[in-house]
C-alpha distance (Angstrom), angle and dihedral (degrees) to the residues before:
residue distance angle dihedral
X1 . . .
X2 3.77 . .
X3 3.77 112.8 .
X4 3.76 140.3 169.4
X5 3.80 119.3 -161.0
X6 3.78 123.8 -167.7
X7 3.76 123.1 -155.7
X8 3.81 139.6 164.2
X9 3.73 101.1 70.2
X10 3.78 124.0 133.6
X11 3.77 147.1 119.4
X12 3.77 117.1 -47.9
X13 3.81 135.0 168.8
X14 3.81 120.3 -113.5
X15 3.78 109.1 -81.5
X16 3.75 92.2 28.7
X17 3.78 131.3 118.0
X18 3.78 139.7 -123.5
X19 3.74 133.9 179.7
X20 3.79 117.0 -146.4
X21 3.81 122.1 -159.7
X22 3.75 129.2 -154.8
X23 3.83 111.0 -162.5
X24 3.78 123.9 -171.4
X25 3.77 127.4 -145.8
X26 3.75 128.1 -177.4
X27 3.81 92.1 28.0
X28 3.76 140.4 36.9
X29 3.78 120.3 -107.2
X30 3.80 94.2 -136.5
X31 3.82 108.4 123.8
X32 3.76 92.9 9.2
X33 3.79 119.3 116.8
X34 3.77 112.7 -135.7
X35 3.75 124.4 -151.2
X36 3.77 130.7 -170.5
X37 3.80 118.1 -146.7
X38 3.80 132.7 175.7
X39 3.72 136.1 -157.9
X40 3.80 124.5 -162.7
X41 3.82 121.2 -163.5
X42 3.76 112.1 -74.9
X43 3.82 93.0 7.3
X44 3.77 136.0 101.5
X45 3.77 120.2 -102.0
X46 3.77 108.3 -94.0
X47 3.78 133.9 -163.4
X48 3.79 118.1 -109.2
X49 3.80 107.0 172.8
X50 3.80 144.6 -25.9
X51 3.78 138.2 -159.6
X52 3.80 123.7 -158.9
X53 3.78 123.8 -118.1
X54 3.80 90.1 -104.2
X55 3.79 92.8 46.6
X56 3.81 90.9 -125.6
X57 3.81 96.8 110.4
X58 3.78 127.8 53.8
X59 3.76 128.1 174.9
X60 3.82 133.2 -169.9
X61 3.77 138.0 -165.1
X62 3.82 111.0 -114.1
X63 3.78 90.1 -116.7
X64 3.86 92.6 64.6
X65 3.83 103.4 31.2
X66 3.75 111.5 129.2
X67 3.82 92.0 16.1
X68 3.80 105.1 59.9
X69 3.82 127.7 53.6
X70 3.80 125.5 -168.2
X71 3.77 120.6 -157.1
X72 3.77 140.1 161.5
X73 3.75 136.7 -141.0
X74 3.79 106.9 -166.1
X75 3.81 91.3 -176.3
X76 3.81 87.8 63.1
X77 3.81 92.2 36.8
X78 3.77 87.1 -128.1
X79 3.81 138.9 123.0
X80 3.77 122.4 -156.4
X81 3.74 136.9 -154.0
X82 3.75 112.9 -159.0
X83 3.77 109.4 -160.7
X84 3.82 119.8 -166.6
X85 3.79 134.2 172.9
X86 3.79 89.4 25.3
X87 3.78 119.2 -160.5
X88 3.83 130.8 -159.2
X89 3.80 88.1 -109.3
X90 3.81 89.3 63.1
X91 3.83 88.2 69.1
X92 3.78 108.7 120.0
X93 3.81 144.6 104.3
X94 3.74 106.9 -77.5
X95 3.84 120.7 -146.1
X96 3.73 132.2 -172.8
X97 3.76 122.9 -151.0
X98 3.80 137.7 -176.1
X99 3.80 141.4 -152.9
X100 3.77 134.3 172.6
X101 3.83 108.6 -87.5
X102 3.83 114.9 157.4
X103 3.78 124.8 -169.9
X104 3.00 131.2 -42.3
X105 3.82 99.4 17.3
X106 3.77 116.3 104.9
X107 3.78 120.2 -131.0
X108 3.77 117.0 -89.4
X109 3.81 124.6 -94.9
X110 3.80 116.5 -68.0
X111 3.77 110.7 -87.5
X112 3.76 98.3 22.0
X113 3.80 92.6 138.7
X114 3.80 95.1 166.4
X115 3.81 91.9 64.0
X116 3.79 93.7 64.2
X117 3.84 119.0 89.5
X118 3.78 101.6 -175.1
X119 3.78 129.5 46.9
X120 3.76 137.1 -174.4
X121 3.78 125.8 -137.0
X122 3.79 95.5 -110.3
X123 3.80 138.3 -117.5
X124 3.83 125.1 -122.3
X125 3.80 120.2 -118.3
X126 3.77 116.6 -170.8
X127 3.79 120.5 -176.2
X128 3.79 110.7 -168.0
X129 3.80 141.6 130.4
């Protein structure tokens, strides 16, 4: 069974950092693009970042550029989202998702939810003092 599992969420003060992980089971993440999305209460799910299957291309939403970094470690079958300088408006449930995306294609545009075939269950991130 193909599964994605997010971890690393929690409560952090404004200006703090968290690193989210997206681990795959039942398949290897090689050649899969991974996207991170988030959904705050009462809001639509929005795209945050993506990394192509080859790892060559990364993209970020304007709201997180310069603060978040996406990376992948295929040996560990895991993708990470390093989040620095966190703000209260970053509070949301964060989801990772995957779709088949072999070299050399870039990952799709930020927020293209319909492109992704597999989704995790989410991890809560709360930024508050």
